[in-house]
N, C-alpha and C positions, 0 to 999 in steps of 0.2 A: 584537590582541585585539578582537573585535567590540564595538561600543558597546552598552551596556545599553539595552534598549527602555524607553520610559516606561511607568509603571504606571497603574492606574485613576485615582488621585488627580491625577496630572499631566495626564492626558488630559481629565478632567472639569473641572479648573481652567481649562483652555484653552477648553473648550466653553461653560461657564456664565459669565455676566457676573460679574466680580470673583471667579470661582471659587466662588461661593456656591450651595449647593443643599441640599435635604433628602433624606436616604436613605429609601427605601421598602422594606419587607420586610427580612428578614434576609439577610445576604450569603451567597453560595455560588458555584457556577460561574457563576450569573447573578445580578446585583444590579440595582436600579432606583433612579432618583432623579428629583426634580422641581425645577425652578428656572427662571431666565430666561436665554435665549440671544439676544443681539442685541436685547434689549428684548421678546422674545416668550416667553411661558410655554411650557415644553416638558417632556415626559417623556423619560427616557432608560432604555434597557435596555442593560446592559453585561455582556459575556461576558469572563471573566478568563483564558481560555486552557485551562481544564480541560474534561474531557468533560461534555457537557450531558445531564442526566437528565430524567425525566418531570416532576419537581417544578419544574425550571428552566423547562421549556417552558410549564407551566401558569402560572408566574409571569409569563412574557412575554405570554401570552394575556390575563391579568388587566390588565396595563398597557395593552395595546391597547384593551381594553374601557373602561378608565378614560379614556383619551385621547378615544375617541369620545363618551363620556358628557359629558365636560367641554369638548369642543371645542378640544383643544390638540394640537399636533404631537407625534409620537413619533419619537425617534431611537434606532436600534439599533446598538450598536458590536459588530461581529462579530469574534470571536477564539476559536475552539474547535478542539481537536485531535480532535473526533469526538463520538460519542454514548456514553452509558453503556449498553452492550449488556445489562447486567443487567435493564434495563427491559423487555426482550422485546417482544412484540407491542403492549404498552401504549405503547411508544415510538412506534410507527407511528400509533396513535390520537391521541396527544398532538400529534405533528407535523401530522397531518391537521387537527386543531382549529386549530392555529396558522396553517397555510396558508389555511384557510377564513376565519379572522378577519382576516388581512392583506387578503384579497380583499373581505371584507364592508365594511371601513372605508376601502377605497381610494376616493379622491375625496371622502371625508368630512373627514378630517384629513390633513395632509401626513405622509408617512412617509419618513424619510431613513435610508438604510443607510450606515454608515461601517465599512469593512472595514480593520481595523488589524492583523490577524493572518491566521490560516487560516480560510477560509470555504468549506466543501466540501459536496457532496451536496445534501441537502434545504435546508441553510442557504444554499447558493448560489442556489437557486431563490427562496427567500424574500427574499434581499438584492436579487436582480435584479427582484423584483416591487415594490420601493419606488418612490416617485415620483422620487427622485434617489439614485444610488449614488455615494458618495465612497470613494476607496481611497488608502491610503498606498502609496508606491512599492514598499515591501518586503513588502506583503501578498500573499496568494494567494486566488484565487477560481476554483473549478472544480467541475464535476459529478462527473467521474471523475478520479482521480489521473493527471496527465500521463504518468507513467512506465509506466502500464498501457495507454496509448492504442495502437491498432493503427497509426495514422498519426501519427508523431511530428512536431510542429510546434514550431519554436524559440520559446521564451518562453511556451509554453502555461501557463496558470494564473497568470501574472504580472499586475500592475496594467496594464502597458502593453498586454498582450494583451487584457485586458478592455476597455480604452479603444478599441482598434482594432475590437473586436467590437460596440461600441455598448452595452456593459453599464455600464461605469464612466463616469459623467458628468464626474467631476472626479478627477484624480490629483494628489496632493500629495507632497512630499518625504518626509514622515514622519507618524507618528500624530498628533503635536501640531498640525501644519499641516492635517492632514485634519480634525481636530476643529474648528479655527478656521474652515475653509471650510464645514463643516456648520453652524456657528453663523451664519455670514453668510447661507447659503441659508434657514435657518429664519426669520431676520428679514425676508427679502425676500418670503416667502410669507405669505398670511393664516393666521390661526389655524385656520380651518376653511372649509368650502365656503359658509357663510352669512355669514362675516365680510367686511368691506370690505378693500381692498388696504392694505398698510402704507404709511405716509407718513413721509418723512425730510426733514431739512434738506438743502439742495443747493447746488451751485455750477454755473454754466454751463460747458459744455465748452470746452476751450482752442481748438479748431479747428472750422470750419464744414465742411459736406459739400463735398467736392471731386470733381466729376464727371470732371475731366481726369485725375486720378490716383485713380480709384475703387478702393477696397479694402473688402471686406465688413466687416472688424473696425473699420476707420477710419470707415466710414459709420455703423455702430452707435454708435461713440463720439461722433460729431458730433451725434447725436440725443439720446443719454442724458446724464444729469448727470455731471459730472466725477468719475471714479474709482468710479462706482457699479456697473459691469458685472462680473458673475461668469459667465464663459463655461461652457457645458455641452457635453459631447460633442465636445471639440476634436479628439480622435483618430479621429473617425468622420465620414464624409461631408464631406470637406474643402471642398467648394464651397458649403456652407451654414453660416453662422455663427449660433449660437443662444446667447442669454445672458439672464439675469435682471438687471434693473437698475432705475433710476428715471428718470423724465422729469418735471421740475418737482416733484420730491420724491415722486411717486407710483410705486409699484412697477409694473413692466411686464415683459413678455417681448418681446425684440427678436430678430427673425429677419432676416438679410440674406443675399442670394445673392451669390456671387462672379460675376465676368464670364464664367467658364468654363461648361462644360456640367454638367448635373445628372444624376448616376447614381442607381441604385436605393438606394444607401446615403444619398445626400443627401435624397431624398424621404422615406425611412423616418425619418430623423432629424428632418426638418421636421414630419412628421405626429405623431411622438411628442411633440415639444416643444409644438406647438399644443394637443394633447390635454391635456397637463399643465396648461398655462395655463388652458384652458377649464374644466377640472375645478374650479379654485379661482377662477374669474372674474377671472383676471389679464389685463388688456388686452394684446393682441398688436399690436405694430408690425412690419409687414413691409416691408423695403426691397428692391425688385425691380430687378435689373439683371443679366441673364444671357443667354447665347447660346441657352439652351433646354435641352431634354432631350438627353442624349448620343445620338449617332447610332451605335448599336451593337446588332447582333443578339444578341451575347453578353450585353449588359446587359439586353436585353429578356427573354432566356431566364432570367437570374438574378433576374428579378422587376421589371424596370424599369417596365413598363406597369402591373402590379398595384400597385406602390408609388405610382406617380403617381396612380392612381385612389384609393388609400387617402388620399393627401395631399389630393386635391381634396375627397373626402368629409368628411374631418376639418375642413377649413377651412369648408366649406359648413354643416356641422352645428353648429359652434361658436357659442354664443350670447354669449360674452364680447365685449367691445368689440374691434373689429378696424379698424385703420388701415393702409392700404397707401400706401407712398411709391414712386411710379413714378420711379425715379432714373436710368434708362437704358433698356436694351432690355426691353420687356415685350410680347412678340410671341406671338400665337397661343395655344397651350395654356398657356404660362407666365402670361399675363394671366388666362386663365380660372381657373387653379388658385389663384394667389396673390392676385389682386385683385378678381375678379368678385363675391365675396361680402362684401367689406369694407364696413363701415358708412360709411367716409369714405376717399376716394381722392385723394391729393395728387400731381399731375403736376408734376415738376420741369422747369423750362425747359431744353430740350435733350434731353428724353427721346424715345423712340420707342414709340408705342402703336399696334399694328396687328394685323390678323388674320393677316398674312403679312409676312415680311421685305420691305422696300421693293425690294431688288434682285431678289427673286423675283417680287414682284407686278407690277413694270413689264414683265417679260418676257412676261407674260400680257396685261396691259392695253394695252401699246404694242408688241406683237410685230412687226406689219408695219412700223411707223415705225422701230423699232430695226434690223431686218434690212435696211431699205432704205438705211440710212446707210452712209457710207464706213468709219467706225470703230465697230464694234458695241460694243466694250468702253467706249469713251468715251461713246457714246450711252446705254448702259445706266446708267453712273454719273450722267450728267446727269439722266436721267429719274428715277432713284432719289432723287437729292438733292432734286429738285423735288417728288416725291411725298411724301418724308419731311417736307418743310416744310409742304406744303399739306394733307396728309391724316393724317399720323402725329404731329404736334407736340402739345405739352402743351395749347395753346389749342384745337386741333382735338378733342382727347380730351374736354375740358370741354364744348365745343359739341355734341358728339354723345353725351354721357351716359356716356362711358367713364371719366371722372374728375369729381371734384366741385370741385376748386380747383387753381389754378396757383400755384406758388411758385418764387422764385429759390432757387438752392442755398444761399445765405447765410441764407435765411429758413425753411428746412425745419424746423429744431428748433422755432421759434416756432409754425409752422403745425401741427406735430404736437402740441405742448402744448395749443394751442387746441382741436384736434379731440378730444383726450382729455378735456379739461375739458367740452366740449359734450356728449360721449357718456357722461359719468360716471354718469348716471342711467338709462342704457339698461335696458329690460326686454324680455325675449324669452321666449316659451313654445314649447316643442317640441310637435309633434303627439303625441297619446297613443299610445304603443307600448311594447312590451317593450324592444326596442333595434333599431337599424338593422342592416343586414348589409353594412357597408362591408368591402371586401376587406382582409384582414390579411396 
């Protein structure tokens, strides 16, 4: 016999601190509440699984308006088996108002979608438009019912599928854990786009950055406060790690590249994450150590170049505090995209910062000398090693303005915390314009 799914009371008790909240409006297919989640005041819209009608949609719009007016996050729990078709064309009008309101307040107050049941059609579009989408493992999210699809794909509509598609930022075991995860995210984000970052008590991480055994998640954990990280989009763009967390008790976004190559999904993931942080002035710490962009014509055709340009534009346009940690390979376009626009760049001893990989550079600079040697491979390695030490080292990067400070791997966290503290009062103004035209 299948386990009974938790109801509204159990889910909201898990979301709100001590399970305490005030109900808003009268209950129906959609209800609303207000309370504190992880120390942050927040509004909740809750669907109970019944068909949603015009009055329910209007209720949701009102909550979004209140959230924007009072400067508090809004969290929507999605679970509906469809719309009340008796609403006719007015249902379309109501949904249009709701979609418009979601867009209007985007970037003003955080919007978190928590899918705990079925979320289909227009609701799926609205959930995907949230700043962060959390899903329970047994929930469903789709535009069109998977069984009606012309090209059947295994797992379509599932939370795992949504994670692989880059829609679900967090997937949890059940609705209660999804509610708890949403509460943690709400606490890590500021109340609105004018509020300062959240501040917490903290403990130093257990381990320092280890370049010899570099791992993106481990590198992020070595910079962040112990146990503070909440990873986003783990199922998408595997060679980029993104997480919200704290450094020295202050909320930050941490992005770390893996040592492998970056595909179009990795760059799309990075761009989306940095844009999220920038919208709410959450400082971004970027840890750079990668072989570069994947060498694949297929990936280019799938959008690799377009997404790399998007990522470069998002980083350059972002006015939030940006700290880059050059922790390994930061060569050519990788440096340009991830580090060039940073406010402070920390070069870790042993890193490589160069316009071209040393092995390739020496074949151009010392071509005649290398080809005149008895052992071309050995001569290339020797020249590359010398070039890397003399031209591409951390100290050379600082000397030539490609970095601002040098740090030993054991001191990277301290150097990062110092940079964040120094830049905390940063003020930047964009040029007056309607919006840029970064490729999407």
